[in-house]
N, C-alpha and C positions, 0 to 999 in steps of 0.2 A: 487555497490555504486561505482560511477565515483570519482576518488582522482585527484587531480591535484599536478604534482612532478617537480621538477626544482633543477638543479644543485646549491647548495648553496653558489652562487657568484653572482658577475656583477649586476643584476637587479632581482634576487630571490624574494626580500624581496616585489617589488611592484608585483610580481607574486602573491606571496602567500595573500600577503593583498587583493588584487583583487578577488581571489579566496574565501576567509573568507566573503568576501562583498554579495557576490553568495551563500553561504551556501556549498560550496565544501570542505573536509578535503582534508588538504595537507601533500605531503611529500618532506622534505629538504632531499637530498643527499650531505651530508657534507664531509669534510677532517678534519682528526683529526688534532688538533692545528688551525682549523680555524672553529669549529663548534660554538663558544660562542655566537655570535649574533643571531643565530637559535634556541640557546637553552634560551637566555632571551626573545626573542621577541615570549614568549609561545603563545601569543592568535593567532598569524598568523601560527604556525608551530606544527601540528597534531604529526607529527612524525619525528624524525630527525636521520636517518641511517648513522651512523659515519664510515668511509671506512678510510683505510690507505693512499689510494690515488683513486684521483679523476677516474683513468682508471678501476677502480672495477667496475664503473656504468655498463659498457658493459659486464660484466663476466657473465656467466650462471647464476650462484647463484641470483646476483642483478637481471639481466633481467627476470630471472623466477618468483621473489618475486613481482616485479612490474608488470606483468602480473596476476599473483595470487590478487593483492591489486587493478585491475581494473584502473591501474594508466595512466594519459596523462601526456607525458614529454611535458614540455614548454622549448623549445631549448634555448639558451642564448650564446653569444661569449666565453665564459668560457667554456662551453659543446664542444665547436668545438676544440677549443686550447688543452685541457687537456683529452678528449676522442678521437678526431680524426673521420674525415669524414667516412673513411672506418668501424671502429667500430660503428658508430652511424646509417649507413645505415644497418648494417646486424642485430641489435637489433631487438626483437619481440614487444619489448612494443612500443605502441601507441603514436605517437607524434603528436603535433598540427603543422599543417603546415605541407608543403612538406621539409621533412629533406633533400631532394637531391640539394634543393637551397642553403644548408648553407656553400656548397664549393664554391660556385661563390664569396664567400664575397673575395676572394685571387686575387691578381693583377698579378699572373705568372700562366701557365699552359693554359689547354684548356680551362676551364670553368674559367672565369674570370670578374670582374665586368665590365671592358672594354667594352667587346662584349656585356653584356646586355644593356649599355648605348647607344652603337654605333647602335645595334639594335632597341632600342627606338627612336632613332635619337635624343637623347640628347647631347645637348654642355657639353662637357669636356675638361681638359686641354690635350694639346699635350704630346706625349711621346717622349722623347729623348733618342740617345746612348751617352755613355761620351763625344765621338769626335764631335756629334753635337751642344752642349752647346754652345752658344751665347749670352746667356741673362739671365734673371733672372729664376731661379727653385727652385724646391722642391724637395728635395730627399728623398726618403722614403725606409727604409731596417730594418731588425729586428736587434737587439739590441743583442751582442755575448755574454753575461752572460745571459742576460733574455731575449728568444727568443720570449715570448710572447708579448713583448714590441716592437712595431712598431715605431723606432725610427724616427725622422726626422731631415734634415738640410735645411736652405737656402743659396742659393749662388746667388751672382751678376751677376758671368760671369764663363767662363770656369777655368780662373786662381784661381779665388775664390773656386770655387766647389772641385777643384784639392788638393787646400790646406787644406780644409776643411777636407775632406775625409781621407788624409793622417794623419792630428792631431785626429781623432777618431779612426785611427786605432793605432797610436802610444799610446793612451790612454786607450788601449783594451775594448773601447765601442762597436765598431764593431771588426767582423773579416772577412776574407776572403771569407767564407761563406755568410757574411751579404751581401758583394759583389756580388756576383753571384745573389743574390735574390734581389738587389737594382734595384728598379725604379724611374727614374728621368722625374718629370712633368713639364710644363710649370707652372711657378708661375702667380697665378690669383691674380690682385689686389681687392680687394672688401670687403663684410661685410659678416661674415660667420654664417652660419644659419643649423642647424639640423632640417630636416624636418621630423616628426614622421608619420608616415601614417598608416591605418589598412584597407587591403583587405578582405572584408566580402562576401564570395559565398553565406552566408544565405540573407543578403540583397543587395547583386548583385550591391556593390559600392566600390569606394576608399573613406574613410574617412582620412580627416586630423585631427589628435588629437591633437597635441601640437609642439610648436617650443623651441628648448633649444640652448644653446651654452657650448662648453668645458671650463674645467678649468685646465690647464696644468701646471705641474711644471718641471724645474725651471721659465719655460717662463713667467708664470702670474706674479712675483715680477720681473721679468727681463725687460721685457718692461714698468714695471713704473716706473725705474730709469731714470734719465737724461742722455742724448746722450753719454755726455762727462763722464759719470760714467760707463756706457755700454763701451765704448772703452777701458777706462782703466782697466777694469777687464781683458779683453783680455780672453775672454773663450764663448764657445758655447752655450747657452740656452738647456735645455733638453725640450722635449715637451711629456712628460709622461703625460696621463691622469689620474686625480686624483678627478675629479667631473664634474657636470653639474649646470647650473643655467639657469631658465627659461628665455625665450627672446619673444617679438612680433615682426611681419614682416609686413610691409607696407601693409595695405589692398588692394591697387590696384594691388597689385604681386599676389594675390591668385589666379588670373586668370591664370599664368603663373605656379604656385605650383599645381594646379589640374592636367592641362596640362601634367607635366611632371610625375606625380604620375599615372595616367592615361595610359601613353604610357610606362613606365616601367613595369606594371603589365601585359599588352596584350606582351611586348617583352619577359618576364621570363615565360608566357604559349606557346609560339613559342618554347623558348632554351629548358626548363624545365619542360614539360607537369605534373601536372596540372598548374604550375606555383608559383607564391607566393602566399602564404593563411596567412591571420593574418596579424601581424605589420612588417614595414621595414621602415629604415630609409635614407632618401637621404642627405647626406652633401653638402651644397652647397655654393658657394659665390656669394651675389648679386653685380654686378658690378656697377660701377656709371652710365651704359648705361640702368640699370635695366633688365640685362640678368642673367638668372639662368646658372649658369655654376656646377655641380655636380662632386666633384671632388672625391668622396667616398660612400661607398654603403655598408650597414649592412641589409641583407635580414633574418632579424629576430628581436625581442626585442632589443632596442637601449638602452647603458647605462643611458643615460640623462632622462628615463622615472621615476626612483625614486623621481625627482625633485617633481612630482605632487603626491604623495603619500597623502592621507588626503585629499587634496585640489582639486585634478582632472586636467585632462591637460584642455589648453586653450579653444578649440575649440569644445569640447566633448558636453557642454551643449548646443551647436546649433543644435545637432542631437538627442538627449535623453532628454531636457529641463532640466538635472540637470548636473553639471561637476563629471564625472569618470575619473579614472587612468586609463593607458593604461592596467595593470593589471588585471583590473575588466572589461576591455572592453573585454580581450580574456578569461574571465569567463562567460560572458555573451553571446559569440560567442558559445561557449562550450551548455552552459543550453539550447540555442535556439536550436540548432543542437539534443541533446538530446529530446526537447520536440515534435520538426518535425520529429524526426525520420532519421535524415539527418547525422548522425556524419561522413558519407564516406565523405562527402564533404569536411570535415576540418581536417580530419587526416589522416597520412600515417604509 
């Protein structure tokens, strides 16, 4: 009997809830001290394996156990961060989707999402070296103490960039290693949307299931303040993701939304065969000229999908006649593949 497993963080509740909707048993891979939600929500978590460290997921003991339970892991960002790409790719346990796509989420290295976007001919922000900064930029770099947090700051010009970088260094929010991994992007003015897609090899189509936006601390409260107060506070807001909220996008933009979704899938097939399978998110700005500029990529289930548990994703009803969550959509794809004897199309 196939069971659906996930590292118990990020979007795992969505995965487990959707799995139960399709009558699958579930396995939560929990870390000691962070297991309570998965023990409290007993309806959707059949088995909670409590580990001292998430890295144990890739150990021979846990790997063999998951194989013995006929488990399929649905990867999320926390799995990539805490277990690591090399360990994930070595495991014997089956994964939903192309596990080798996970490392393409990075901004540096041979496999990075800029290559994917360029291959797909999708517009993205320009990249600058520090000495090339001559206008508004957004700087992306890991924090010093919590490297899983990808820090950001915005600078209006070269002088502002250098002052803010030095300020963050003095406050120990970033360090020299952070600077080595820093990426400086052109700052695009527009409206921000997370476009949550699903590529189905079973139905041979790219589905747009939902749209959401991030809630970030302490930016969320900072930008609500009058400009006068912001200036007097004399501090940089943080961009730490703490939640998501559903959003809608102008219907006339859907043509472009589907165009970039299909182009992205074709690019992944070329650069990392068999390409993306299942959920992925393209974070985009919509400019005043109604162009889509993609500034970030998540080649797996996105954190914002939890916003649709119970109510279902906005566009899913247009495919299935009923609203469903992304977690349920994953379970439906697995069930359909089992019934058709084509699991090999969706697993690696």
